[in-house]
ZASESE-421604 format. One line per 5 residues: number of its first residue (from 1); their letters; for each residue x, y, z of C-alpha. Coordinates in steps of 0.001 Angstrom, whole numbers. Each point is the difference from the previous one (the first is absolute). Layout:
<rs>
NUM	A	X:Y:Z ~ ...
</rs>
This chain:
<rs>
1	XXXXX	-86234:66511:75943 ~ -2558:-36:2788 ~ -774:1758:3255 ~ -1333:-1427:3239 ~ -2486:1946:2108
6	XXXXX	-1834:-247:3302 ~ -3795:152:-53 ~ -2480:694:2775 ~ -3225:-1530:-1341 ~ -2443:1711:2341
11	XXXXX	-3716:-183:663 ~ -586:3712:-586 ~ 3159:1137:-1802 ~ 3013:-1712:-1558 ~ 3543:1263:-548
16	XXXXX	3188:-984:-1805 ~ 3524:897:1119 ~ 3628:-769:-831 ~ 3455:619:1427 ~ 1890:2675:-1914
21	XXXXX	3339:1690:549 ~ -1448:2060:2849 ~ -1861:-2843:1710 ~ -3548:-1347:-274 ~ -2477:2158:-1936
26	XXXXX	-3738:-242:-658 ~ -744:371:-3727 ~ -2586:2731:-609 ~ -2320:804:-2864 ~ 86:3175:-2070
31	XXXXX	-1842:1986:2687 ~ 2486:-1056:2678 ~ -2371:-2445:1711 ~ 1560:-3288:1087 ~ -3315:-1590:968
36	XXXXX	-1943:-2017:-2576 ~ -3588:-594:1182 ~ -546:-3782:34 ~ -3127:322:-2118 ~ -754:-1623:-3369
41	XXXXX	-2875:857:-2349 ~ -1149:-1649:-3218 ~ -1024:2484:-2675 ~ -1564:-294:-3425 ~ 1662:-2418:-2415
46	XXXXX	1632:-1704:3013 ~ 2426:2891:617 ~ 1408:-415:3519 ~ 536:3122:2136 ~ 2250:-98:3048
51	XXXXX	669:2539:2740 ~ -1435:3499:131 ~ -2006:-372:-3197 ~ -1595:-3164:1390 ~ -606:1846:3267
56	XXXXX	-2009:2663:-1852 ~ -2044:-2706:-1693 ~ -1175:-1223:3425 ~ -2641:2740:-209 ~ -1017:-519:-3617
61	XXXXX	527:-3752:-497 ~ -137:-1572:3484 ~ -1138:-3382:-1366 ~ 3055:-162:-2252 ~ 2581:1163:2568
66	XXXXX	1702:-2046:2719 ~ 1899:1201:3070 ~ 1471:-1639:3127 ~ 671:-3173:-2015 ~ 2812:-909:2380
71	XXXXX	-2670:-1029:2505 ~ -1015:-2819:-2389 ~ 3457:-1335:-910 ~ 271:-3726:715 ~ -3494:-194:1483
76	XXXXX	-2956:-2170:-938 ~ -3589:927:-704 ~ -1060:-1202:3453 ~ 2535:2366:1597 ~ -1424:3129:-1641
81	XXXXX	-3732:-742:33 ~ -808:2368:2888 ~ 1861:3013:-1365 ~ -958:-408:-3667 ~ -3092:2152:603
86	XXXXX	2214:2945:1009 ~ 1515:363:-3473 ~ -1678:1196:-3211 ~ 1833:-2488:-2233 ~ -1035:-3660:-217
91	XXXXX	1787:-2668:2016 ~ -648:-3649:-757 ~ 1753:-3347:-86 ~ -593:-3687:401 ~ 382:-1570:3426
96	XXXXX	3672:-680:665 ~ 1029:1929:-3109 ~ 1531:3358:-839 ~ -2115:3123:563 ~ -919:1751:-3256
101	XXXXX	-709:3705:-396 ~ -2623:985:-2575 ~ 651:3211:-1944 ~ -2501:602:-2765 ~ -466:-3268:-1875
106	XXXXX	3465:-1322:906 ~ 1361:-1729:3090 ~ 3475:201:1503 ~ 1777:-1749:2856 ~ 1610:2160:2725
111	XXXXX	3528:-861:-1296 ~ -1043:1259:-3446 ~ -1272:3285:1469 ~ 3194:369:2035 ~ 2015:-730:-3148
116	XXXXX	-1527:3074:-1689 ~ 1265:2095:2932 ~ 3440:-1617:-116 ~ 211:503:-3752 ~ -737:3719:407
121	XXXXX	2751:267:2643 ~ 2349:-1853:-2366 ~ -840:2498:-2776 ~ 528:2946:2364 ~ 3428:-1325:986
126	XXXXX	1078:-594:-3606 ~ -1055:3531:-985 ~ 2009:1355:2940 ~ 3142:-1824:-1080 ~ -455:1222:-3572
131	XXXXX	-254:3566:1262 ~ 3270:-601:1849 ~ 1607:-908:-3317 ~ 42:-3763:686 ~ -1903:-979:-3146
136	XXXXX	1106:-3627:-122 ~ -1351:-983:3395 ~ -3071:-2181:430 ~ -1616:-533:3397 ~ -525:-3752:191
141	XXXXX	884:-936:3596 ~ -1503:1122:3280 ~ -229:-573:3720 ~ -3655:330:1027 ~ -1224:539:3538
146	XXXXX	-2981:-1610:1731 ~ -1548:367:3460 ~ 1878:-2050:2581 ~ -3162:-1942:753 ~ -652:-1030:-3610
151	XXXXX	-374:-3771:-155 ~ 1440:-2366:-2594 ~ -2913:440:-2416 ~ 207:3801:146 ~ 3768:-19:-590
156	XXXXX	-347:-2353:-2946 ~ -2736:2213:-1488 ~ 2381:2980:265 ~ 2741:-1933:-1797 ~ -2519:-985:-2712
161	XXXXX	-905:3674:-464 ~ 3656:809:-562 ~ 359:-2734:-2606 ~ -3119:1160:-1854 ~ 1435:3539:-49
166	XXXXX	3210:-1262:-1618 ~ 2133:267:3127 ~ 2324:-2567:1498 ~ -786:213:3696 ~ 3397:-395:1647
171	XXXXX	-1460:-71:3468 ~ -3156:596:1995 ~ 788:1837:3254 ~ -2159:1183:2871 ~ -996:3666:-14
176	XXXXX	1107:773:3580 ~ 3340:-1670:-692 ~ 440:2103:-3134 ~ -792:3096:2049 ~ 2668:-958:2522
181	XXXXX	2556:-287:-2796 ~ -724:3562:-1105 ~ 97:1187:3597 ~ 3222:-1859:757 ~ 1743:1332:-3079
186	XXXXX	-152:3509:1421 ~ 286:-691:3705 ~ 2294:-3034:304 ~ -1506:-415:3446 ~ 608:-2910:2324
191	XXXXX	-3107:-852:1974 ~ -3550:-1276:-136 ~ -2545:1569:-2322 ~ -3772:-386:-198 ~ -1278:612:-3537
196	XXXXX	-3678:963:124 ~ -1359:-272:-3559 ~ -3578:1241:-413 ~ -879:278:-3686 ~ -3153:171:-2061
201	XXXXX	-1048:-3635:330 ~ 2442:-1778:2290 ~ 1618:400:3413 ~ 3335:-1466:1091 ~ 2206:290:3045
206	XXXXX	3541:-1332:-67 ~ 2585:-7:2768 ~ 3554:98:-1370 ~ 3495:-134:1421 ~ 2495:2148:-1899
211	XXXXX	3707:-499:608 ~ 2969:754:-2247 ~ -2077:-16:-3148 ~ -1829:-3251:846 ~ -3790:343:116
216	XXXXX	-1572:-2909:1847 ~ -3770:-237:358 ~ -756:-1233:3513 ~ -3779:-178:-353 ~ -2800:1122:-2261
221	XXXXX	-3753:231:287 ~ -2845:1841:-1641 ~ -3223:-144:-1942 ~ -128:-248:-3803 ~ -3519:1388:137
226	XXXXX	385:3185:2022 ~ 956:3401:-1358 ~ -1023:3470:-1075 ~ -2751:-1545:-2135 ~ -1792:-953:3222
231	XXXXX	142:3610:1187 ~ -1382:1144:-3348 ~ -2873:-2480:238 ~ -936:1278:3472 ~ -132:3545:-1332
236	XXXXX	-1970:-1000:-3115 ~ -2546:-1719:2263 ~ -286:3185:2095 ~ -658:2196:-3050 ~ -2511:-2365:-1614
241	XXXXX	-1946:-194:3279 ~ -137:3776:286 ~ -1011:477:-3636 ~ -3366:-1459:939 ~ -2408:-2741:-953
246	XXXXX	598:-1628:-3343 ~ 3648:1028:36 ~ 1408:-2831:2091 ~ 3072:-1848:-1232 ~ -2202:-2705:-1505
251	XXXXX	-2141:2522:-1907 ~ 2475:2591:-1299 ~ 1180:-321:-3585 ~ 3585:-1253:-469 ~ 1033:3405:-1392
256	XXXXX	-1476:1859:2980 ~ 1619:-2403:2455 ~ 3362:728:-1608 ~ -656:3737:264 ~ -707:-490:3718
261	XXXXX	3119:-2130:379 ~ 2224:2637:-1624 ~ -1517:2726:2172 ~ 648:-1839:3278 ~ 3543:-914:-1067
266	XXXXX	700:3679:-670 ~ -1424:869:3419 ~ 2236:-2648:1598 ~ 3034:1550:-1659 ~ -1037:3502:1091
271	XXXXX	-354:-1046:3648 ~ 3603:-1204:59 ~ 978:3631:-528 ~ -2645:1996:1848 ~ -2634:-237:2715
276	XXXXX	-3122:488:-2133 ~ -1133:-600:-3565 ~ -3128:-405:-2105 ~ -1258:-3154:-1696 ~ -1243:1208:-3378
281	XXXXX	-1626:-2546:-2321 ~ -612:1154:-3571 ~ -2321:-1529:-2578 ~ 1938:-2299:-2358 ~ -648:134:-3757
286	XXXXX	-3164:1297:-1653 ~ -1151:3567:-465 ~ 428:933:3680 ~ 3540:-1392:240 ~ 1999:1854:2642
291	XXXXX	-3037:1322:1870 ~ 175:-676:3762 ~ -2574:-2567:1183 ~ 1261:-345:3581 ~ 2064:2215:2314
296	XXXXX	848:-325:3666 ~ 2811:1173:2250 ~ 2223:-2564:1682 ~ 2402:626:2860 ~ 3079:-2044:704
301	XXXXX	-1454:-974:3398 ~ -3153:-1439:-1592 ~ 2035:-1757:-2691 ~ 2207:-1616:2637 ~ -3010:-1239:1973
306	XXXXX	-1320:-1708:-3133 ~ 3249:-1679:-1028 ~ 1367:-897:3442 ~ -1218:-3655:-195 ~ 2004:-516:-3212
311	XXXXX	3139:1520:1525 ~ -456:-2095:3165 ~ -60:-3150:-2151 ~ 3615:691:-1007 ~ 1268:-41:3568
316	XXXXX	-833:-3650:772 ~ 2390:-1390:-2660 ~ 2678:2403:1303 ~ -246:-1479:3493 ~ 65:-3553:-1378
321	XXXXX	3108:738:-2090 ~ 1824:1396:3036 ~ -996:-3056:2025 ~ 1305:-2319:-2753 ~ 3288:1930:-18
326	XXXXX	215:-194:3800 ~ 133:3776:335 ~ -1716:2703:2008 ~ -887:3392:-1509 ~ 2869:1619:1942
331	XXXXX	2457:-2241:-1876 ~ -1031:1413:-3395 ~ 2574:2612:-1017 ~ -1912:1485:-2919 ~ -3503:-180:-1453
336	XXXXX	-115:585:-3748 ~ -3195:977:-1835 ~ -747:-1339:-3477 ~ -3089:425:-2187 ~ -2199:2970:-818
341	XXXXX	-2454:-716:2826 ~ 2742:820:2543 ~ -432:3685:-880 ~ -3204:-8:2090 ~ 808:1760:3312
346	XXXXX	-1982:-2562:2061 ~ 2152:-2795:-1453 ~ 3202:1813:926 ~ -1205:678:3547 ~ -1084:-3630:440
351	XXXXX	3400:-1286:-1128 ~ 1735:2419:2351 ~ -2149:-1130:2942 ~ 604:-3687:-766 ~ 3787:167:-340
356	XXXXX	558:2846:2432 ~ 1921:2168:-2471 ~ -798:2239:-2966 ~ 37:-1967:-3250 ~ 2672:718:-2579
361	XXXXX	-1553:2146:-2741 ~ 3089:1151:-1888 ~ -686:-2210:-2997 ~ -2851:431:-2466 ~ -2413:-2783:1076
366	XXXXX	-1270:-406:-3577 ~ 3454:-486:-1520 ~ 2077:-1841:2578 ~ -1102:-3513:-1057 ~ 837:585:-3666
371	XXXXX	3404:1417:963 ~ 730:-3073:2104 ~ -1019:-2295:-2852 ~ 2391:1881:-2290 ~ 2808:-464:2508
376	XXXXX	-665:-3743:206 ~ -63:-198:-3818 ~ 3340:1818:-166 ~ 1512:-2362:2586 ~ -1086:-3027:-2036
381	XXXXX	1411:1161:-3343 ~ 3122:1767:1248 ~ 1204:-2748:2306 ~ 362:2563:2786 ~ 221:-1509:3444
386	XXXXX	-212:3217:1989 ~ -3479:-1061:1124 ~ -1567:-3344:801 ~ -3737:-591:127 ~ -1344:-2724:2288
391	XXXXX	-3779:-247:-443 ~ -2557:-2260:1676 ~ -3023:-2067:-983 ~ -3133:1535:1542 ~ -2080:-3177:451
396	XXXXX	736:-3539:1125 ~ 92:-2817:-2568 ~ -757:-3651:597 ~ -1993:-3061:-1037 ~ -3205:-1752:1011
401	XXXXX	305:-2964:2356 ~ -2516:-2544:1216 ~ -3119:1404:1574 ~ 27:3231:-1994 ~ 2813:1647:1949
406	XXXXX	2774:2165:-1450 ~ 3620:-884:752 ~ 2174:3105:-429 ~ 3357:-532:-1717 ~ 1174:3610:-513
411	XXXXX	-1192:2400:2672 ~ -1041:3581:-705 ~ 2714:2650:302 ~ 2661:-2502:-1105 ~ 2837:1700:-1889
416	XXXXX	-77:-774:-3719 ~ 1314:-1721:-2021 ~ -1179:-2726:2374 ~ -460:-3745:93 ~ -1490:-2516:2366
421	XXXXX	-565:-3748:160 ~ -2172:-2318:2026 ~ -410:-3788:116 ~ -3353:-1712:-513 ~ -1180:-3577:-469
426	XXXXX	-3041:-1925:-1209 ~ -3170:-545:1984 ~ -1325:-3138:-1781 ~ 1693:-3359:-698 ~ 1291:-469:-3585
431	XXXXX	-618:3651:-897 ~ 1729:687:-3355 ~ -697:3737:-418 ~ -122:3047:2242 ~ -1969:3201:-631
436	XXXXX	1978:3150:795 ~ -2247:2991:699 ~ 2010:3246:293 ~ -1468:2714:2247 ~ 738:3573:1066
441	XXXXX	-1205:1672:3169 ~ 186:94:3775 ~ -3031:-2050:1062 ~ 135:-3565:1274 ~ -2692:-1449:-2265
446	XXXXX	265:-446:-3767 ~ -3430:1571:-530 ~ 1209:3270:1551 ~ 3076:391:-2235 ~ 562:708:-3692
451	XXXXX	521:-2960:-2308 ~ 2977:543:-2331 ~ 429:-3304:-1843 ~ -519:-3770:31 ~ 2119:-2765:-1501
456	XXXXX	575:-3755:447 ~ 3115:-1979:854 ~ -600:-3306:-1807 ~ 1863:-3280:-266 ~ 584:-696:3686
461	XXXXX	558:-3783:414 ~ -2699:-1668:2136 ~ 1116:84:3634 ~ -1649:-132:3413 ~ -1417:3304:1211
466	XXXXX	2640:2129:1672 ~ 2964:-1640:-1735 ~ 515:2319:-3063 ~ 2078:3091:768 ~ -1276:2938:-2092
471	XXXXX	2002:3213:125 ~ -1879:3133:-1043 ~ 2262:2939:-925 ~ -1087:3638:-411 ~ 2210:2601:-1685
476	XXXXX	-794:3725:-376 ~ 2109:2054:-2392 ~ 981:3654:424 ~ -3290:1098:-1598 ~ -2086:-1927:2515
481	XXXXX	-1038:-2595:-2612 ~ -349:-3525:1371 ~ 1033:-3411:-1330 ~ -839:-3268:1775 ~ 1521:-3450:-300
486	XXXXX	-861:-3396:1533 ~ 2399:-2978:161 ~ -410:-3520:1369 ~ 3431:-588:1558 ~ 32:-3808:-140
491	XXXXX	-646:-125:-3764 ~ 1236:3462:-1123 ~ -3318:607:-1829 ~ -413:3756:-291 ~ -2513:2580:-1286
496	XXXXX	694:3760:-149 ~ -2209:2890:-1146 ~ 161:3779:-60 ~ -3189:1010:1717 ~ -2428:1669:-2387
501	XXXXX	-2563:1876:2082 ~ -3670:-751:-474 ~ -614:3477:-1400 ~ 3028:211:-2267 ~ 174:15:-3788
506	XXXXX	1408:-2848:-2059 ~ 3111:588:-2114 ~ -2168:-294:-3126 ~ -2379:2712:1250 ~ 2896:2335:755
511	XXXXX	1493:-545:-3475 ~ -3372:682:-1649 ~ -425:3208:1991 ~ 3516:1094:-909 ~ -733:-446:-3716
516	XXXXX	-3321:1834:285 ~ 1717:2898:1744 ~ 2028:816:-3108 ~ -3208:793:-1873 ~ -894:2739:2489
521	XXXXX	3483:1119:1022 ~ -199:3671:-1015 ~ -2731:2496:-700 ~ 623:2039:-3159 ~ 2016:3224:182
526	XXXXX	-3025:2306:-88 ~ -1603:-1829:2924 ~ 3248:359:1966 ~ 102:3764:-654 ~ -3626:317:1090
531	XXXXX	754:-1823:3246 ~ 2934:2309:735 ~ -2120:3115:-605 ~ -2712:-1327:2298 ~ 2627:-756:2667
536	XXXXX	1206:3601:-94 ~ -3582:1273:178 ~ -715:-2309:2932 ~ 2997:1428:1886 ~ -1268:3579:-477
541	XXXXX	-3545:-1021:994 ~ 1147:-1635:3229 ~ 2220:2927:990 ~ -2848:2467:-594 ~ -2582:-2079:1870
546	XXXXX	2395:-348:2947 ~ 384:3801:152 ~ -3773:453:-91 ~ -372:-2344:2984 ~ 2559:1925:2071
551	XXXXX	-1623:1441:3165 ~ 1860:3301:-579 ~ -1686:518:-3377 ~ -3036:1834:1399 ~ 2199:2645:1616
556	XXXXX	2242:254:-3061 ~ -3026:471:-2274 ~ -1091:3124:1895 ~ 3425:1535:637 ~ 2378:-1052:-2786
561	XXXXX	-2007:-1001:-3088 ~ -1587:2389:-2477 ~ -3806:14:-356 ~ -1108:-2783:-2286 ~ 3398:-1739:96
566	XXXXX	-1274:-2996:1962 ~ -2997:-348:-2324 ~ 2321:9:-3017 ~ 2061:-2781:1570 ~ -3120:-2077:703
571	XXXXX	-1140:510:-3599 ~ 3363:-997:-1500 ~ 96:-3020:2309 ~ -3445:-1146:-1185 ~ 988:584:-3643
576	XXXXX	3095:-2189:279 ~ -1853:-2701:1922 ~ -2687:-110:-2707 ~ 2518:-791:-2785 ~ 2183:-2478:1897
581	XXXXX	-1651:-2970:-1709 ~ 207:1597:-3433 ~ 2315:-1534:-2593 ~ 900:3497:-1261 ~ 3532:525:1258
586	XXXXX	135:3644:-1076 ~ -3154:924:1949 ~ 1311:-1600:3203 ~ 3323:1826:-413 ~ -1792:3334:-557
591	XXXXX	-2269:-377:3045 ~ 3011:-1016:2115 ~ 1851:3176:-1014 ~ -3041:2120:897 ~ -266:-1564:3462
596	XXXXX	3744:409:521 ~ -248:3683:-881 ~ -2993:875:2202 ~ 1412:-1838:3050 ~ 3494:1492:-129
601	XXXXX	-919:2896:2299 ~ -1889:-2316:2387 ~ 3086:-2224:307 ~ 2134:3030:870 ~ -2513:1216:2584
606	XXXXX	-295:-3377:1747 ~ 3775:-450:11 ~ 532:3471:1515 ~ -2623:-653:2663 ~ 1737:-3278:877
611	XXXXX	3347:1738:321 ~ -1465:2766:2161 ~ -1683:-2560:2258 ~ 3270:-1879:426 ~ 1909:3187:827
616	XXXXX	-2513:953:2682 ~ 270:-3429:1599 ~ -3411:-1322:-1076 ~ -134:-3494:-1484 ~ -997:-35:-3655
621	XXX	-3307:-1666:-992 ~ -1196:-154:3571 ~ 2292:-2849:1092
</rs>
């Protein structure tokens, strides 16, 4: 027997969910965390690490660790040339071919990297079902979400990743649409909703009409290259400038750049909860590992001044989507936030100012997409008709005509499944073949749009120019995948193809990757135990470091903590950090217990101070 799940394959984190007896649920790991960092690292003997273990290896093996791979799905080497210098791993590829990521002495395509993430989610789900006593269930089918503005090549690359991971991809659905399904399940609201989806690497805005369980996308817009990563890069640039000559982004070692990146991400998270924090960069690896090499305070006001241009870039697509839907901001009944970047207070204020109402924040922005995907998966396998999903294609599709112009056959924001036809004829006497050049985009000239495919309609009987009647037919299925056919009506000669994007993988390549994946499917049991111990240690480390950054700590240290208690905590913290990369499971467990013990009183003190502050009417953490 098999189970079907919904998967949010994200730029920063990925999740898997399913619909149980009590509704949709995110499947969590042993520590209760539903988020799987979308990071893959290649270790010794070609062992592949995924998730938090791979995230740790960013500091020790940055040249063998890849993150934000979603930004490269379905894209060519020319598309990523400018940003390749921002990443420590190698990016290469032949012109017009698939991008390849170099890890160590091996190379992988983005669908292969994504398949490692999907396979780990598949394993997590199967372990969950086994723990529930459902031992005979295999997870082999999934609904996977993509940004609404993903083009045909990016959607096909996502489907390829699913196949390589051993999953039958039942459907590809847009992330904002999935979010609206999760939202609608609870609210059953009739009205118009704006779904503002600001994730790690992509931004989408979708305008939806919800009525009696029918979710119709009226318009969508966005940027597949705009997200929290851009905020992180701004902050990394700030720190490297301030660290002085010789420490610019081009000069810092990959390991040190990753240490800077982790420090600014932590500061970003802190400033979503309080008004001030400290950027603290520690030396990665080596004998001085853990020693601070850069410290500076950062206020929320300064942070917002730095990132405001990125946030402003999200508002233009919002206005365009409303214009396409024929709506004014006052006609939007609800604004829904999706994606981890929407936790930033400036983002929430900007959305409120744009739509004239506070955004809906009742749902976990990290989990809502996965929950919606699970609901759609359940609808497909159960035959339930309580909900109907009417999605749209984000970009226009058409063909090249004489003079290098694009003739659009299916317009953007058309409800899918969709089809369209248009009549053409020959330009030259006795022409016996016609080239069909399939394009995607909104510009008028072929050179300004993306080429998807080319094929020929042959065997047209010689006739005077203008006499043949050639019907070109476009069809988009529910996943947004396109097929194109051409037919000469006088002779019934016909040619049909399913469009294979320029940056897609052939069926043979996918099959080869699937076979290779079996060789590296599971790390051995001891490696798995080591990963779990490190995960627990990482949780304790993060909680302790967050307490030490709390602005109230200085007061607590003088009034509530015993002499030497803070020094003991700092020492235990350094001890645990120093053994995190050790392969000795027992040592990591022992150091984790020590840190747990010495911080127990600190945790009580900080909790009591928070409660007292709340009871006296003062906002906790300075917010």
